[in-house]
N, C-alpha and C positions, 0 to 999 in steps of 0.2 A: 134738610136745610143741611149747610154747608157752614161750618163754624172755624174761621181761622183764628185759633189761641195766641200763637206768636211762642213765645218760651214759657212752658209748665213745668213746676217740679212733679216727678210721675204719679207721685201719692195723691195730688192733687187732681189730677189729671182721671185719675181712678175712682175718684171720689164723683165728679163730675160725671163719668160713666154710669154709676151708681143711681146716681139720681134720677137719670134723663131715661137710662135702660126701665127705673122702674115708671115712670112718663107714658115711656113711648108704649111700654106692655099694656097700659091699661088705655090706649089712646088718646090721651089728652095732650099728646105730642105728635106731630111727624116723625117719619125716622132722623135721625141725622147723621151727618157724618163729619168729626171733629179733625183739624189740620192743625199739628202744632210739631213743636222741638221739644226735648228735653235737656238739663241739666244731664253734664255725665253720669248714671245706672249702669252697673248689669241686675240684669231680670232673669231670673230662674221660672219656668212655667214649672206645670205638673210635674214632666217627666224629667225635672234636673236632675242632674248628677252634682253633688258638691264636687268633686274632683275636677267638674271642668272650669273651675276658677282658680288660673295659674299665678295668681298675684296676692301675695300674704295683705295682712291688714297695715302694716307698715307703707306699703307698694300704693294701698287703694286710698291711705290718708293723704300719700303725697301727690297724690294725681288729682283727689277732690273726687271722688265715685263712690259711690253709696253701690248695697249691694243689696235686693230685694226679692222674695219668694212671691209669685204673683199666681192667679185663679188663672191662668191663659194655659192652651197644649203648647207643648213642645217643652225643650232643655233654656240654656243660658243664652241670654244678647245682650247687647251692646246697646242701647240710645245717648248721642250727644249732640250737642247743636250742629249744625250742618246737616241732620238726619230727619226726613222730612216722613214725621210719623202720624199713620191715619188709623182712628178709630171709628168704624161704623155700626152703627146703635140701627140695627134694621130688626121688624119682626119677624123672625124664621116658623113655619108653624113646623110642630115636631112631625119628624120622620121624611123631610124630603126637600129642594130647591129646585122647582120647576116653573115655566112659564106659569102668569097668572092666568083665571080660566075667562074665557071670551065676555068683554064687556066689564071685565076688571081691570084697572091700570094698578102701578105701584104710588101714585102722588097724594092719596089720600093721604088719614091721619091713623086712620086705622086698617089702611090696605097688610095685606100680610101674603107672605110667600108661600103659597100651599105644600104642604108634603114636603119639608124643607130635607133637603141632602144634604147633611152639613160638608161633607167631602165635596160636593160638587159647588159650594162654598167658596171653600179655600181657592179649587179651581178658578172660579169665578172672579177672585182677587189677584190670582194671578193673573190673569187674563189684560183686567183692568192695567198691571202696572206696565206690562209687557204691551199695550196699546199705547199708555203713555212714555213709554221709553222711545218707543218707535218714531213718536214724533221728532225725539232730540237724534235721530239716526242709530240709535243704538239696539240693536237685535237682543231682545231679550228669551229666553227658552225657559220653558220646565222640563223635570229633568223627573219621568218617570221615579216611582219611591219615595224623591224626598219633597217638602214644602220649599216655596220659595221664589224667587225668580234670580236667575242666572244670565251670565253674557258669558260666551264661550270665548276661549283665549284667540288676543290676534295674533296675525300671522309671526310664525318664528323664522328667527332669523337663520340664514344658508350653516353650514359647518362645512370646514374646510376639508375635513376627513370624510364627507360623505355620509358620514356615520348620522341612521337616522336616530332623529332624538327623540324620547319618550314626549308622548302628548303629555301636554300641560290639563289638569281637568279643567272644569269650567269654575267662573269665581260666581260668589254671590252677590248679589248687588241688591238685594231685598228680604227681608225673612218675613214668616207672617206666624203669628201666634191669636190664637181666636178663646173664646168662651161662647158658649148658648147656655142662658140660665132656664131656670124653671118656667118662666113665660116664653119662651122660645127666644127670646131677644137678642143679637149680638151682641159681645164685646169686644176691646183689645182690636190688636186688626196688624196692621202691616207695617213695615219700617225701610224705607227707602235710602239708599246711602248717596248723601246729593255731593254735598264738598265738607268732608268733618276733618278732623283730625284722627285718622285709620290707627293711628299707635297705640289705641287703646284697645283694640281686637288681638293684641299681643297679650293681652290678660286672661284671654278666656277661650275656651276652646267651643266656638259658636256653632251653636245648637251642636254641641257635640260629633260636630265633623271635622276630625283631623284632616281630611286628603284634598281639602276644599280650600282655596283662599278666599278671601275675601274682598270685594272693590266697591267702587264709588265712581258718578258720574263726573268727578274731577279730574280721577286717574284713565279717563275715557274721552272727553270728550275736552277741546282745547281751542276755545276758552270752555269751563264748566257752565249749564245754564245756571240763569238766577233762582232761589229758591222760589220767588213767587211764579217764576214761568211753569217752575216741575208742578206746584200744584195748579194753576192754570190746567195745565196738562193730564193731571191726574183728577181733578174734577170733570173736566171730559170725557175722558175715557170711564170713569166710573158709571156717570147718566149712560152714557153709551151702553156699556157692557149690562148692569142692573137696568135699564128701562127705567130711569127716576129723574123728572125733571128737578134742575139744581137749583137752590136760591141760596148766592151767598149772602150770611148774614155775616161776615169779617169779624169778628167776637164779642157780637150779641147774644151772652147764654139767655 
């Protein structure tokens, strides 16, 4: 099931995940994908370092941005309007994420992804976003050793003195951080920068990575795709990568 929830405070969405994960883990509900946006918030994961928050409380208050420590993996990231946040709540069996056995599909309420490889799950989330970005002519890439989706820098201008210009690093367009609970149900997920106020990234060292800039679809595409178009692309890509039949509930919980 896909739920498009609009703008939802982070804490409220966290509660939604808790409730749904219990029901999915017990087989009462089918797997779910929550798609939404958040008001401005910095979230620190289990690997977060407080020094990666660069703004003091006065600037945070002026900007209207809150700070939360949460139970996903990873360091600090930013969520705000214009960013598509996706929370897949999927039953992952302990141990690995492989194709289902013959005769079993992903569409039943109690279906599980057997022997779940959690690192493989992260890679599939990256593949989903790369496939979705490709629908808009954006070439997203994976970087070995780093989690998330990246875009290579565009062509560099010629220098008149013919001095080689240092290669610019890839820019991050989507962050990923997840948790898998004791029942094997995934929580948290991905955040894809669509058309947002990028100045908020100046307040943190995103994901603890000093040497990689952050970008958005609006900085790459002119005109940028609408949020609705991006959601549609992500839903289609998610179904293709994970093998789900995507049923859109559009806000109904």
